[in-house]
N, C-alpha and C positions, 0 to 999 in steps of 0.2 A: 068310558071304557077303562077297566083296570089293566095297567101295564106293568110288567115285571121284567127282570133281566136274568138270563142264564149266561154266565161268564165261563168260557172254557180256558181263559187265561192264555191267549195265543202269543207266541213269541215270533216277532218279525225277524227278517233276515239281518236287520241292523241292530238287534236287541240282544241283551243277555236275559237269562231267565229271571234274574233279580229285577231287571227293569220291567219285564213283563208282569211280574207279581206286583210291583209297585203301581203299575198302570191299573191293575185290577182294584187295588185300594182306591185309586183316584176315580175310577168308574163308579164304585159303590158310593163314594162321597158325592159325586155329581148326581147319581140316581136319587139319592136322599134329597138333595136340593130341588130336584125337578119333580118330586112327588111320586116316584115309582113305588109300587106296593111292596115288592120284595126283591132281593138280590140273592141269587143262588150261584155257587161255584161248583164246577164239575170235578170228578176224580178220574184221572187218566194215568197209566203206568207205562213209562218209557215210550211215549208217543212223541216223536220229533215235532217240535212246533207247539206243544201244549205244556204249560209250566207247572200245573197243580196236580201233584200226586196225593196230597194229604189235605183234604178240604177243611178238617177240624182245626189244623194249625192256621191256615189262612183266615178262617172265620174268627179266630181269637184276634188276629191282627186287624181284620176289617171291623169287627165289632168294637174294638178299642178306638178305631178311627172314625166311627159314625155314632149316631145317638138314638135314632128312632126307626129306621128302615128295618123290615124283617130280613134276616139273613138265614142262609141254610145251604145244605148240600144238594147238588143236583147231578149225581146221587152218591150216597154211600153205597158201595157195591157189596151188598150184604153177604153174599156167599164166601167172601174172604174173612169174615169176622164173626166172633161170637155176639149174640144179641146183647148180652149183659154188658160187654165192653163198649158197644155203641151207645147203650143207654147211659152208662156212666159218663162217657164223653160229652154227649149232648145235654145231659142234665147239668154238667159242669158249665157248659156254655150258657144254659138257660139261667143258671145262678148268677153268672157274670153279667149277662145281658137279658134281664127279665122280659118276658112276653114278647121276644123277638126272634126266637129260634125255630127253624123248620128242619125236620129230618127227612130228606128225600131219599127213598130207598129204591135201589135198581138191582138187577141181576146180571148185567153185562159184565164181560171180563175187563173191558176198559184198557186193553193192551194186547200184545202179541201172546201167542201160546207159550213162548219162553218166559215172558213176564208173569203170566198166569201160573206157571209151574213154580216159579221162584217165590211167589206169594202164598201158594197153597198146593198141598198134595192131594186135596180132595175137593177141588172146586166144582167139578161136574156133579159129585154127590151132593154138595151143598146147594147147587142150583135145584136139583131135584127136591131137596128138603126145604126149599124156600118158604112154602106156605107155613111150615112149622116154625121157622125162624121169625117170620113176620109176626105171627101170633105171640111168640115168646117176647119179642121186642115190645109189642103193644102192652103186654102185661107188665113188664118192667116199667114202662113209662107211666102207665096208669096206676100202678101199684095195686093190681087187683087179681093176683093169682088166687085160684081156689085155695082154701085153708089146708087142704091135704097135699098141695103141690110141694115138691122139694125146695122150690125157690120162694115160697110164700113168706119166709121169715127173713129174707135179705132185701135190702134196698140198693138201687143203683145211685149211691151217694155221690155228691151231695144232692138232696132232693130239693128241686126248686119250688118256689111258691106257685109258679105257673109252668105247667109241664110244656115242653116243646111239642109242636104238632108234627105227627108222622104222616108223610105222603107216600104214595106208591107212584113210581115213574115207569112208563113202559110204552110199548108200541105194538102190543099184541092182544088178542082176546084173552089169553091166559092171565096177563097182568091186569086187564080190566076186570076179569072175574074175581081175581084175588083181592083187589081193592074193594069191590063191591061187597064181597062176602064179609070182609072185615070192617066195613063202614068207614072206609078211608077216603080221603080226598085223592083225586087222580090227575096226574100230569101226563098228557099224551105227547110224545116226541114227533110231531108232524115233520120236523125238519130232517129227521133221520129214518123215516118209515116209508116202506113200499106198500104197506097194508092199507086196507080200507078204514081210514080213521073214523069216518062218520058212523060206520057200522060197529066199530069197537066201542066208541063212546056211548052209542045208543045201548049197547049191551050193558055197559057199566051202569047207565042211569036206570035201566029196567031192573037190574038184578041187585041194586043197592039195598043193603040191609042195615038200618040204623042201629047202632049199638047203644046210643045215648039219644034222649028225646030231643036234644037240641042239635043233633048232628044230621046234616043233609048232604046229599051228593054234591060235589064241587069239582069242576073240571078246569084245568089249565091246559091251554093249547100252546105248545112251544114251537115257535116259527122262526126260520131264518129270514132276517130282514136287513136290507141296506137301503137307508134313505139319505138323499142329498138334495141340494137346492133344485137341481134338475135331474130328470130321468137319465139323461146322457151322462152326467157326472156320476150318478149312482152306479150305472152299468160299468163305467170305467173303474170305479173303486172296487166293485164286486169281483172283477176279473182276477184280482190277486188271490182271493180265497178259493175261487174255482180252480185256478191252475195249480194252486198248492194241493188242493184235494185230489186232482188228477195225478200230480206227482207222487203223492202219498200212496195212492192205489198201486203205483208201479214200484214201490219200495224206495221212492226218492223223497225229496222235500225236507231232507234233514236240516237244511239251512233256515227253515222257518218260513213265514209268510213272505213271498217275494214282493218286490216293489211293482208299482204300476209300470214303470219303465221296462222292467225285466220281462214282465208278462207280455207286454206288447211285441216283444221280439221272440217269444216262444212260438215255435212252429208245431202246430197241432197235427197229429195224424188223423186219419178219417174216424178211427174208433174214438179218439180223444175229443173230436168235434161232436160226436154223438153224446159222449159223457158230459161235455160242457152244456149242451142243450137240456139234458136231463136235470143237471144241477140248477140251471136257471129256472126250470119249471117248478122245482121244489122250494124256490125262494121267492121272496117279495122284494122287488128292486124298483126304485122309482123316486119321484118327488113326493112331498108330503100329501098332496091331494090323491095321487095314485095309490100310495101306501095305505092311506086311511080307508079308501074304497075297498081295497083288497082285504084288509084286516076285518072290516065290518062284515064282509061276505063270509069270511072264515068263521068268525065268532058266531054268526047266525047259523051257518050250515052245520057247524060242529057242536052247537049248543054249549059253547065255552063260557065260563064265568069270568075268565081272565086270560089275557094273552101274555105269554113270556116270550121275550125277544132274545135271540142269539145273533150276534153280529161279529164277524171276523173281517178285519181289514189290516192292510199293512201298516197304515198310519194310525197311531192312537187317536190323533186329532179328528181324523175322519170317523172313527168309531164313536167318540164322544159326540161329534156333531150329528151323527145319525140318531143317537139317543135323545139329543136336545130337540131335534126336529119332530121326533115321534111323541115327545112329551106334550107338544102343543097341538097335536091333531085332534 
């Protein structure tokens, strides 16, 4: 089973943002040692507890600290940016780190309405124009604008020997259709979706239009997982991220991922107890045997070519250990 990592660069309650970002580098280095296929880092804006707002800066740092693992964005929130600038940025990364760069594209705001407005006056319009922006980005990366196009004479320099691979990330039929129409690989966010993922992925596979003879549909399924030596220990570790998520939903959680000791003393309301159960159901939590069984089922049911794991814990060591155990399943 191909396994990869989506890192949201979480900040724990006893960490600074700098320490969290350094832990992201350490995670990428360990992932490379363990044989993970790729490492992606997410883009978020002014979300308490998440450190990375500029993936391309972190990818320079992580690329310099690793040597072979594929690295990329999960995702570039394209409605904020001009496709040409995104192409320049990731071509630059591909020049520095040949044949290692992925550009994951998403349409979510990645933060509050206030942060969205601070970043763009036209975000909603750009979301509406997303299909055009994706098409334009692909043309810049592939250098294949029609000759009569206004951008046909410019390059997103520096032009790397091997172009970065562009992925579409999403949780809806709309994103699946857009990926299929453009012959792109597709990453479905199982961990953050309430939609029927199997139906969405089936739609992508059925509608896929190959733009190149060697290009075939490819599906990554992104799943929330916490693995430990025992299921009891995994459930104990997982409680930190679940309670933090509940706090965030209430406009709290600014202190970062709480410790296991703190969440054990957290008194849940009835509504919060229901939210906790829903969060547990969307995650895979357990010992290596249990986790492997559940991942195998998901991979088969969703027709996934690759599983991408997102893991949030209070302790960086618990997170690394979870990924170590997963690498051996």
